[in-house]
N, C-alpha and C positions, 0 to 999 in steps of 0.2 A: 613399819608398819606403821601413818598413823591412821591409827584405828578406836575407837572405845565399844566397852561388851557389858553386859548385863546379862543376869535369867528374867524374865519376863514370865507376869502369869498367862496360859491361854484357856479362856472361858469355851467348855467342850458339856455335849452332851456326859451327862456322870459324872459330871463333877470340874476340874480345871486339870491344867498340866501345865509344865513348865516348858520353855525354849532360851537358847543360851542366842542372845540377839549381838550382832555386831551392826555398829554404823559405819561409813564412810567416814574421811576426814571435811567434808563439808556439813554432817550430819546430818542429811536427806538426801533420798534419792528414788527410785522405779527400785521391789524388792524381789528378792530370791529367795523361795524357803530352802535348803539342804539339808536331803531325809537322808536319815544314817545307817548302817547297813548295819549288818546283827547286830551290832560291837555298843553300842549306846550313842549317846556322844559322848563322845570320847576324842580326847587329847587329838586326835585326828582331826575329827568331824568339825570341831571348835576353829582350828585349823583353816578347813574349807571355807567357815563360814568367815572368820578374817580375811583370809585373801580376796574375796568377794567383793570385802567389802571394803578394803584396802585399789580394788576394785571401781566401790564409786556406787554400788549396791548399799544396801539396809537389806540384811544375811538373817533368814533367821532356823536355828534348826533346831525345830521338834522335838521331845522326849517320847517317841511313840511306843515305846515299850512302858511307860509309867502306869498303868492298868494292872504289871505284874509286879515289876521293880522299879518305882521307880530313881530319875537318874544313877543306871548302872552306866558303869563306864567297864570295858571289858577290852583287851588283848587280843590278839591272833592263831594261839597258838595253842594247844594243852586244855587245860582245863575252860581258861578263859573262850577262846574255842565250843567245846562242849555246852557250857552253861550258855551261850551266844543260839545255839539251836535250839534249846529246851524251849530260852525265851522264844526264839521261833517259832516251836513249835503249839506255844499254849497265846501265840496270839492272833485275835482277831482279823483279819482284811481287811475285809469290810470295816472294821470300826476304825480298825490305820488309816485308811483312805477319808475315812470321817475328818481325822487330828490334821490330817495335810489340809484340806478344806478348813479347819478351824482356824490351820496357825493363818493362810491367805488372808480370813476372814479377819485375824488380829490385828494383819499388818498394812491394811486398810485403811484400821480404825488409829491407827495414830500417825502422830501430826510429821514423823521424820520419814517417812513415806507418800509420793507423788509418784505417782503413776501405776505402769501395770508390775503382775505380785505371780513370777515365774517360780515352777518346781525344779530342782535339780537336780537327783536320787541315784544312789550308789548301794550295788545291790537289791538286795526287798528294796531298798528307800526308791529305785529308778523302774522297781513293779508298781509303788505308790503312786508316785509323779507321774505313770502312765495310765494308774485310774480313775487318779487325779484331775487330771487330763477328758481324762473318760467323762466325768464327773463335773466340765466345765466351772469349776471350782476356782481352776489358776487359767495363767492370760496366756501361756507356752511352759511345754515340759519337755528335762532334758533329759535323759537316762542311758548311765553309765554304767555297761552288762547287766540290767536289767534282769532276774530270773522271775523264768515265766511268763513274758513276755509274752511269749511264741504262744502260751495255752487258751490264756482271753482273748485271743486277735480281733475273737464278737465284737468286740469290745471298741474296738479301732471306728467304727463307722460313725463311733456316736463325740468322737476326736474332731472340735473344730477349730481347734489353737494350730498354732504354728510343734512340731515337734522334732526334736535331734537326738541319735538314739550312736550311741559309742559302747563297740565289745573288742575285746582281744585276742584275735586270729589262735589264739593255744589255749584258751575257755574252754576246758572239759565241762564245766556245767551248765555249760552254752556250745552248741553247735553248733560252725558253720551251717549246718541244715538250716535249725530255727533260726539262724541272725537272715537266711534263706527267706523263712514267710516272712520275719517282721518286713523284708523290702519289697520283697513286691504286695502286700499287704496296703505299702504308704505308698507302693510306684502310682506317678504321673499328680503327685499333688507338689505344688512347689514352697510347700511351706513345712513339707519336712524330708528329715535328710539320716542318711545311715551310714558310719565310718567304721568300716574294719579297721583294728590296726596290730602290725605284722609283729609277729616277735615278745607279742602282748599279750599276757594271761590272764586272767580275773583278779581284779583288784586294783589292775595296772595304775589308778591316779595315787595310791596308798602309798606315802613313803616307811609306815610304819609295816606293812607286808613284804614276805622275799618278793614277792612277784610283783616287785614297781617298779616302771621305768619308767623311767623320765622323760624318755624322746616320748613315749608315748603322750606322756600325761601331759606337757607341755603344748602338744600338737592339736589335744585334745582341750584343753582349756580356754587354747587358741584359739578353735571353731568354737566352741563354748560361749565368748566374750563376741563374736564376730556374729554367731547367731540369734545371743540379746539381742546387739544391739541393734538388726536389722530391725527386730521385732517386737524391742519394748520401747 
């Protein structure tokens, strides 16, 4: 990939925090916020940002755990997983949603960004992308296996921007009934789509997880690029 990257400071309520910024070969373009899982802006999330930069987007992965443990990087098993769950418990979701909005504002101020700003979130980040869409701070939202969205469908009526949802059929954290609730709530909107991937589990997009599913990952990525191309 011909991608250049750096960490930048993002102004926010209560101070400032950092984000990993990846630029496309052209140096400029529309922007995407890559919203982390509960494992920090780790090597996987940075690789996702690099991937979208290679696709032509200015990609920013904000550190949403900065108030508790800045720049934490965790793996997916054992003590790292326990640490990730602990950090999640200490995280104020409303402040994290505001941080996604702050990342969008920071992107819009960059000379490299022209066009709209979307958020693509994974797991916890998927919920944050959904809630940021409800806040109106982004121009489009993509939620990969966003945990808890089905419990906050009262926010759906506030969402005026295009939305895309990806779910794994085998995801024990988000049962098929929950996906059905999301699908029903967004039914009738021509700018919202819900996809369920057969034989795919929670975290199917992450190559560092045992649940990685290459076929589902590639299919979801292609659909996301099509969605961004249509709405950005």
